[in-house]
DOMAR-24655 format. One record per residue (C-alpha): x, y, z; residue in three letters. Coordinates in steps of 0.25 Angstrom, whole numbers, plus 5000, padded with zeros to 4 digits. Example, Ala and Ser with C-alpha at 12.3 -4.5 7.8 and 13.67 -1.06 7.14 Angstrom:
! DOMAR-24655
504949825031ALA 505549965029SER 
//
This chain:
! DOMAR-24655
485949624730UNK 484849724728UNK 484949874728UNK 486249924734UNK 486749784735UNK 488249764737UNK 488349904742UNK 488849944756UNK 487849904767UNK 486849834758UNK 486749694761UNK 485649624754UNK 484349684759UNK 484949764770UNK 485749904770UNK 486549934782UNK 486450074789UNK 487350114800UNK 486950174813UNK 488150244820UNK 487550274833UNK 487850314848UNK 487350174854UNK 488250194866UNK 489050304873UNK 488550434878UNK 487650464866UNK 487050324865UNK 485550374866UNK 485850444853UNK 486250324846UNK 485150234852UNK 484050324848UNK 484650334834UNK 484750184833UNK 483250174837UNK 482850274826UNK 483650204815UNK 483150074819UNK 481650124818UNK 482050194805UNK 482550064799UNK 481349994803UNK 480550084795UNK 481450094783UNK 481549934783UNK 480049924782UNK 480249964767UNK 481749954766UNK 482650034756UNK 483150004742UNK 482049914739UNK 481849844753UNK 483249844759UNK 483349854774UNK 484249954782UNK 485049884793UNK 485649964804UNK 487049944809UNK 487450014821UNK 488850064826UNK 488950134840UNK 489750264841UNK 489750244856UNK 489450394856UNK 490950424851UNK 491450484838UNK 492550384837UNK 491650264838UNK 490750334828UNK 491850324818UNK 492150184821UNK 490650154820UNK 490550224806UNK 491750144801UNK 491150014806UNK 489750044800UNK 490350074786UNK 491549984785UNK 491049854792UNK 489449864792UNK 489449934778UNK 488250024781UNK 487750114770UNK 487450234779UNK 487650274793UNK 486650344803UNK 487350414815UNK 488050444824UNK 487250554831UNK 488450634838UNK 489050734828UNK 490450694833UNK 490250554829UNK 489650584816UNK 490750674812UNK 491850574817UNK 491250454809UNK 490850544797UNK 492250524791UNK 492050374790UNK 490650374783UNK 491050484774UNK 492350414770UNK 491550284768UNK 490450364760UNK 489350314769UNK 488150404773UNK 488050434788UNK 486850514793UNK 486950564808UNK 485550584815UNK 486050684825UNK 487450734821UNK 487250884821UNK 488650934819UNK 488851004806UNK 490150924804UNK 489350794803UNK 489050824788UNK 490150934785UNK 491650914785UNK 492151024794UNK 493451034787UNK 493051034772UNK 491551084775UNK 491150974765UNK 489850894767UNK 490150754772UNK 489550674760UNK 489050554769UNK 488650624782UNK 487250664784UNK 486350704796UNK 484950694800UNK 485050804810UNK 485250954809UNK 486551014812UNK 487151094825UNK 487051234819UNK 485551214817UNK 485351154831UNK 486151264838UNK 485351364830UNK 484051304834UNK 484351304849UNK 484851444849UNK 483551494842UNK 482751414852UNK 483451474864UNK 483351614859UNK 481951614853UNK 481251514861UNK 481951514875UNK 482251664874UNK 483651644880UNK 484751754879UNK 485951694886UNK 486451554883UNK 487551464888UNK 488151354879UNK 488651224886UNK 489351164874UNK 489651014869UNK 489051024855UNK 489851144850UNK 489151154836UNK 487751174843UNK 488351274853UNK 488951354842UNK 487751364834UNK 486851394846UNK 487751504851UNK 487851574837UNK 486351574836UNK 485951604850UNK 486851724849UNK 486351764836UNK 484951764842UNK 485351864853UNK 485751764864UNK 487051764872UNK 487951644875UNK 488351674890UNK 489251554891UNK 489851434884UNK 490351304890UNK 490751164885UNK 490651024890UNK 491150894885UNK 490450764882UNK 490350674894UNK 490550784904UNK 489650764916UNK 489850884926UNK 489451014920UNK 489251094933UNK 490451184932UNK 490151234918UNK 488651244921UNK 489051344933UNK 489751434922UNK 488551424913UNK 487651454925UNK 488451584929UNK 488351634914UNK 486751644917UNK 486251584903UNK 484851574901UNK 485051454891UNK 486051344890UNK 486351274877UNK 486951134879UNK 487251074866UNK 487750924869UNK 487250784871UNK 486250744882UNK 487250674891UNK 487950794895UNK 486850894893UNK 485950814903UNK 487050834913UNK 487250974910UNK 485751004911UNK 485650934924UNK 486750994930UNK 486351134925UNK 484951124931UNK 485551074945UNK 486451204945UNK 485151284943UNK 485351314928UNK 483951324924UNK 484051394910UNK 483551324897UNK 484551224891UNK 484651174877UNK 485451094867UNK 485451014855UNK 485050874850UNK 486050804859UNK 485150824870UNK 484150734864UNK 484150604873UNK 483250534882UNK 484450534892UNK 484450684894UNK 483350684904UNK 483950574912UNK 485250644912UNK 484750784915UNK 483450754922UNK 482150804918UNK 482050924926UNK 483350974921UNK 482950964907UNK 481851064908UNK 482051184900UNK 483051114891UNK 482951104875UNK 483651044864UNK 483651054849UNK 483350924841UNK 482950874828UNK 481850794832UNK 480650784842UNK 479750664844UNK 478650764846UNK 478750804831UNK 477350784825UNK 477750734811UNK 477050604807UNK 478450544804UNK 478950574818UNK 477650524825UNK 477850394818UNK 479350384822UNK 479050424836UNK 477950314837UNK 478850204831UNK 480050244840UNK 479250244853UNK 478650104849UNK 480050054846UNK 480850124858UNK 479850164868UNK 480350314868UNK 480250434859UNK 481350454848UNK 482350554851UNK 483050634840UNK 484150534838UNK 483150424835UNK 482350514826UNK 483550564818UNK 484150424817UNK 482850374812UNK 482850484801UNK 484250454798UNK 483950314795UNK 482750354786UNK 483750454779UNK 484750334776UNK 483650244771UNK 483150364762UNK 484550384757UNK 484750234753UNK 483350234746UNK 483650364739UNK 484950314735UNK 484350184730UNK 485650114735UNK 486350074748UNK 487650134742UNK 488150234753UNK 488550344743UNK 487250344736UNK 486550344750UNK 487350474753UNK 486950534740UNK 485450504743UNK 485550554758UNK 486050694753UNK 484850714744UNK 483850684754UNK 482750794756UNK 481450804763UNK 481650674771UNK 480550664782UNK 481050614795UNK 480550604809UNK 481550724812UNK 481050804801UNK 481350824786UNK 482750804781UNK 483350864769UNK 484850854768UNK 485650984765UNK 486950984757UNK 487750964771UNK 486950834774UNK 486150904785UNK 484650894786UNK 483751024786UNK 482751004797UNK 482151064810UNK 482551064824UNK 481651044837UNK 481851094851UNK 481550994862UNK 481251034876UNK 481450944889UNK 480150944897UNK 480150854909UNK 481250774903UNK 480550754890UNK 480950814876UNK 479750894871UNK 479650964857UNK 479951114859UNK 480051174845UNK 480451154831UNK 481551244824UNK 481651234809UNK 482951254801UNK 
//
């Protein structure tokens, strides 16, 4: 039966890994990019194999961009498909919802882009979830990064916050005020809202010189478009949820001028690892990788490293090995997991120019 034979997810020369991804629904671009990244990583991993030549095989479950479906998908991957580890989802709400399943079953889940602190920490007990990891930085750092950028680079003093992602908004607000700025108005919207003109009228009246919109590209695109149509021409910014090729289609290229977002990755990064990854990704998919592709790629490599370091396909041993990973070099930067299963890594600021993402600056932790 070979190394790890007879254990969960190891069938002969194949080890099954789950991909719990947003393949359909409102955030489908996240999951599709993520699967592309994982597929590319597995192609690289399987050239050598793990545990003496075993191949990793991906089993995908669709979250349909819903937290409840993520829970169902996690249950299926673990109970029916017998995977030894899971990559995904990208949405924090879905990772948190499905986390009870993989932690109960003692199977590692690593989310490429779930930035909410509660992904790896139980908010009630404040204890680390032993089988939950992430490849991205967390909301406190991301909100802090954009507050510093707004204050120090854009030199703005009065900000409006238009909230969907409360975690990012909270940490942006705290640090923007700490930097000497003023929050002149706070408003909120819901996922799947489409008409933002009434709220934008209130924001315009408050006369901010900057608007922070932490949320996902579907609503953000409409907000930016409608704001520009109303003559709101101040700089706008958000978090990694802005990172989608769909955003310029929704907002329009002209509307996106003078907008920025924080992210973990830029295809313009000049490291040799990233240059190789971008070339391979463009060859395979005829487009540049986005952050979801890059972080999913690194997530798959981290799973393979944990399996190799564990010397076993046993999920409990994989978890122990994952927690000990230090100095892993990925396309999105170097990863060392801290005691809360969060990686310590840099952030980048991306600017939109003529509808295209361009690297603006890098902010270290």
